[in-house]
Structure formats: C-alpha cells, structure tokens
C-alpha positions in Angstrom: 124.0 141.0 115.0 124.3 144.0 117.4 127.7 144.4 119.3 126.8 143.3 123.1 129.3 145.9 124.3 128.6 148.9 122.1 125.3 148.0 120.3 126.8 148.9 116.9 124.9 146.8 114.5 127.8 146.0 112.1 130.2 143.3 113.0 132.3 141.0 110.8 133.0 137.3 111.1 136.4 136.2 112.4 135.9 132.2 112.6 133.0 129.7 112.1 132.6 126.4 113.3 129.9 123.9 113.3 129.0 122.2 116.5 129.8 118.5 117.2 126.3 117.4 116.6 126.2 119.4 113.3 122.9 121.3 114.4 124.4 124.6 115.2 127.1 127.1 113.8 129.4 128.9 116.5 130.7 132.2 115.2 133.4 134.4 116.4 132.5 138.0 115.4 134.6 141.4 115.8 132.6 144.6 116.0 133.7 147.3 113.4 133.2 150.0 115.9 134.9 149.0 119.2 137.0 146.0 117.7 136.0 143.9 120.6 135.1 140.2 120.0 132.1 138.2 121.0 130.6 134.6 119.9 127.1 134.0 118.6 125.5 130.5 118.0 123.0 129.9 115.1 120.7 127.3 115.0 118.0 126.6 112.5 114.5 127.2 114.0 112.0 124.3 113.9 108.5 125.2 115.2 105.4 122.9 116.1 102.1 123.7 115.0 99.7 122.5 117.9 96.2 121.3 117.1 95.0 124.6 118.5 97.1 126.3 115.9 99.5 127.7 118.4 103.1 127.7 117.5 105.9 126.8 120.0 109.5 125.8 119.5 110.5 122.3 119.1 112.0 120.8 122.3 113.4 117.3 122.7 112.4 117.4 126.4 108.8 117.5 125.3 109.3 114.5 123.1 111.2 112.7 126.1 108.3 113.6 128.6 105.8 112.1 126.1 107.6 108.9 125.6 108.5 108.7 129.4 104.9 107.8 130.1 105.0 104.8 127.5 108.1 103.2 129.1 107.1 103.7 132.6 108.2 100.4 134.3 110.0 99.0 131.3 113.9 98.3 131.1 114.7 101.7 129.4 117.3 104.2 130.5 117.4 108.0 130.0 120.2 107.7 127.3 117.6 105.4 125.3 115.0 108.2 125.7 117.6 110.9 124.6 118.4 108.6 121.4 114.7 108.3 120.7 114.3 112.0 120.9 117.3 112.5 118.6 115.9 110.3 116.1 112.5 112.0 116.0 114.4 115.6 115.7 116.3 114.2 112.9 113.4 112.8 111.1 111.4 116.2 111.5 114.4 118.4 110.2 115.0 116.1 107.3 111.8 117.3 105.9 113.3 120.5 105.6 110.2 122.4 107.1 110.4 125.0 109.5 107.0 124.4 110.9 105.8 120.8 111.4 102.4 119.6 112.8 102.5 118.1 116.3 100.8 114.9 114.6 103.9 114.5 112.3 106.1 114.5 115.5 103.8 111.6 117.1 104.2 109.7 113.9 108.2 110.1 114.0 108.0 108.9 117.7 106.6 105.4 116.6 109.4 103.6 114.6 112.5 104.5 117.0 110.1 103.5 119.9 109.2 100.2 118.3 112.9 99.4 117.9 113.5 100.2 121.5 110.6 98.5 123.1 107.6 96.9 121.5 105.7 97.1 124.6 106.2 100.9 125.2 105.4 101.3 121.3 102.0 99.7 121.8 101.2 102.0 124.8 102.5 105.0 122.8 100.5 103.7 119.7 97.4 102.8 121.6 97.0 106.5 123.0 98.4 108.2 120.0 96.6 106.2 117.3 93.2 106.4 119.6 93.0 102.4 119.8 89.2 101.8 120.4 88.8 98.1 120.6 90.9 94.8 121.2 90.9 94.4 117.4 93.3 97.6 117.2 95.5 96.1 119.8 95.2 92.7 118.0 96.2 94.4 114.5 99.2 96.1 116.0 100.2 93.1 117.7 99.9 91.0 114.6 102.1 93.4 112.6 104.9 93.4 115.0 105.0 89.6 115.0 104.8 89.5 111.3 107.7 92.1 111.2 109.7 90.1 113.8 109.1 86.8 111.7 110.4 88.5 108.6 113.5 89.6 110.4 114.0 86.2 111.7 113.8 84.7 108.3 116.0 87.3 106.9 118.8 86.6 109.4 118.3 82.7 108.9 118.7 83.2 105.2 121.7 85.3 105.6 123.3 82.6 107.9 122.9 80.0 105.1 
C-alpha cells in the first residue's frame, strides 16, 4: 500500500478493526517514511462470470434490481429487498470462491424470495427457470403448496 501523502511503498499497520457487518477490515496505517497516518479498507473480492464470459464485480444493487421486477405491485419494502440481497451475498460468499457464475446467483435468489413472497418467487422462477408451459407453473405451485402443508403439519405437531 503506497502512502497517499509521499507515495512511499512501505507502511505499518497501527490498528485493525472488522466492520460491523463483518465483510471488511478497516486498518490504520502509518507511513515509515513521512510518519503520517491513513486508513485503508480491505474487502474480499467476489467476481461474477456472466454468460458471455465477462467478469464484473458482485453488486448487491444488481440483485435488488432483478428482484424488484418480480416484486412489482407486491407488498414488499426496500428493506425486504436489501435483506434478500444480503442473504444472496452471504450464500455466494459462503462457497469460498472468488468467482461465481451468474446462474448461481439466480439460484441463490430463489430461497429467500420464496420466504419473502410466493407470488414474487413464482414470477422470478418463471423467468429464471424459463417456464415454457402451464405445467411448469403448476409444478412450482404444487411444490409451494406441499411445502406449506408440511410446515403447517409440523407446527400442528409441535403444538400437541
């Protein structure tokens, strides 16, 4: 890390702290040449491999943009969208890979979106999974109903 004041390539770390969300480290550094202090922020990079092969940095905002289309007209807040994007980022970072296919990001969107809003989930899944027929929708709806019934049954069993 070059000193921003004198461009000396050598500095020493005076203090390190993890950010509140745990995704970055803030370091206070001191230049060994001029003695001035400066702050750096380190984050783990995560790149998305697009279908065309192009690499671009992962951005939560792009996840939110994609999900926003599916939730249009639904009772979903910006905070809900941010939570979905955070869950997606946590899922893809948990893989430990520095590069992830765009397809895997789409797959990571489905579970938190299903929990948030079933209609938005069906909208997103229909585009993402390229539903071709009514049978595709019926299968997805059947799976949602079966899951809902299993949860209701487990809750009823728990109350007994």
